[in-house]
N, C-alpha and C positions, 0 to 999 in steps of 0.2 A: 430462579437460575442466577448464578453468580454473574454479575456484570464486570467484565474484565476492565482493568484500568484504561487500556488503550481506547476502548469504545464507551467509556463512562462519560466523556466530555470534561472530566476533571483536568485542569491545567497542571502539568508537571514542572518541576524546577528546570529540567532540561527536556528537550523534545523526546517523545516516545520513539522507539525504534521498531520498525517493521521490516523483517527480512522476507523478501518475496521470492517466488519461484522455487519453493521447497518441493522436492520430488521423492524424498525417501525419509524413513524414520531416523536414520543415523544423523543426517543433516539437521533434521528438526530438533533433535535433542542437543546437538552441538550448538545450534543457534540459541536455544534456551539457556544452555550453560554459559554462553557468551554474554547473556543479559538482555536478549531481545524481549520486547513486550508483546509482539504480534508476529504471526507467520502468515504468509500469503501462499495460496494454493491455486495454480493456474489451470482453469477449466476450459481454456480456449484450445481446440484441437490443433490449430496451426502454430501454436507457440512452441519454441524450442524447449520450454519447461512444462509442457503439458502433463497433467497428472490425471490418470484414469481413476475415478473415485471407486470403481468396482473393486480395485485391488488395494486401495489405500484407506478406505473408510475406517477399518478396524483400528489401524495404528494411529490415525488422526484422533479418534475418540479417546485414546489412551494418553494423550498429551496432557500435561498439567493444566488444571482448570483455570489458573490465573493468566494463561497465555491466550490472547485473542486469536481465533482462527478465522481468517478472512478468505472467502471465495473470490477469485478474480476471473472475470468473464468479459467477453467482447460481444456486444449486441445479442444477448440471449433472448430466447422467447420469454414472454411475460410469465408463462406458466413455470418455466425453469427457474427464473429469478425468484418468484414467489415461493417455490418449493425449497430452494436453498435457504431462504430467510425464515420460513416457518418451521423448518426442521431443526434438530438439535446439534447437527454436525458443525455448523458455522455460526460465529457470533456477528459477522458483518459481511457485506457484499460490496466489492469494488468493481465498477462498471466502466469499460472503455467502449469507444465507438460513439455513434450518434443515433442509431436507429431506435435505441431504447428510450431516448429523451421524451418523445411524445407521451409515453405512459409512465414517466418517472414518478408522478405522484402516487400511482397505484402500487409501484414497487416500494416506495417509502412507507406507504400505509401498511405494509406487511409487519412493521413494528420493530425491526432491528436496524442498526445503523447501516446506511448506504453511502458509499463514497463514489463521487463522480470524478473520473479522470479527464483532465484537459491537457492536450498536447500544445506546448508553447513553441511557436515559430520564432526564428531569429528577429523578424521584423514586427512581432506582435507588440502592441502598445496597450496599456491600461486605458480605461477600465474594461475588464472582461464582462461578458453577459452572465451574471450570476443569479438573476432573479427567477430563472426557469426552474431552479433546483432548490428543494427545501430539505434535503437530506443532511447527513451528519457532517460531511467534509468534502473539500475539493482536493484531489491529488493532481499536482502540477508536474508534468513530465515533458521531456524533449520531443518535439515533432520530428519524425522521419517518415517519409512517404512509404506507405505499405506496412509500417510497424505500429503496434499499439502499446509500446512500452518495452522496457528491457533492452534499450539500445546501447546503454553504457556511455551515452553522450550527454554532456551538460548543455544547458541553455544559459543565457545571460541572466543571472539572478537579479541583477539590478532592474530588470523589466518589471519585477513584482513589487508593486507599491503596497503599503499597508492596506489590508482589506478590512472591512467592517468586522467587529468582534464576533458577530454571529456566523461568520464564514471561517471555519477551521481550515488550515492549509496543511496538507501533507506534501512535503517536498521530495521529488524523485528526479531521476535523470542524471546518470553519470557520477553519482556520489561514491566516494571512496574514503578510506581512513585518512588520507592525506589532504582531502579538500572539504570534508563535511563540516569542520568547524567554521571555515569561512562562509560556507553556505548558510549555516545556522545564524551567524551574526548578521548576514545580509538580509535574510528573509524572515527570521524569527518564526519558524513554522511550529505548528502543534506537534508534528511528528515528521520523521524522515523515513524514506523507503529506499531499500537497496536490494539489488539482485546481482547484476554483473560485477559490481565493485567488490563483492565478497565471494567470487567464484573461482574455481580452478578451470571450469568449462561450463557451458550452459547446462543447468540441472544438477551440478555437483559443487557444493560449497567448500570453501576453504576455512577451516577452523580458526587459523591464526588471523586471517583477514576479518572474520566476523568479530573476534575478540577485540581486535584493534579498532574496528569501526565503532563498536558500542562504547569502548573506553573513550574514544575521541568525542563522541556525542555527550557522554556524561561529564567530560571535562570542559565542554564548550562554555559553561557558565562561569568558570573560574577566572 
């Protein structure tokens, strides 16, 4: 199976770009045309960007093979997490919540990249507890009570001190075309993740914003 660049672990000159909360094939293709490296598909039923796999699996499979397809879930059952990772539909799994953490090693053992989401509070201080997780990367997002991401709100990037090399960081939370370069220069993440910042409304992407966002990321190293 082709290992997509986003989940290969290979360092890119500029951070990889993951566009999350994709709900339809038109937005998926527009995101790819904009230069995205990965797409996130939200499987959490309470999300504003929830995607029913029963109606979407066929078009997801038809997407270009070099684009990483990431399942996004909140505290799924172990059996569901293993099913998504062992199947061919997704290249990686991004997990929010805390209930899945006690069996994180069993999820990682399924063999595909697993991303652990951590919500950052305004008063959080380093170091974070990272030793419980042996998966592919940490996604750092903004904490808001009752939400598991997609808030459109930033946190203080200066809270993130350099992490050990083995801990890849995917930066999320309120990123937009006009602030992503500052975020990259502050945090130096492996990848950036955006949903709200490139939308017309929840679940519907804006082609121009996606294009501008990817261009800003690519130009962040100049």
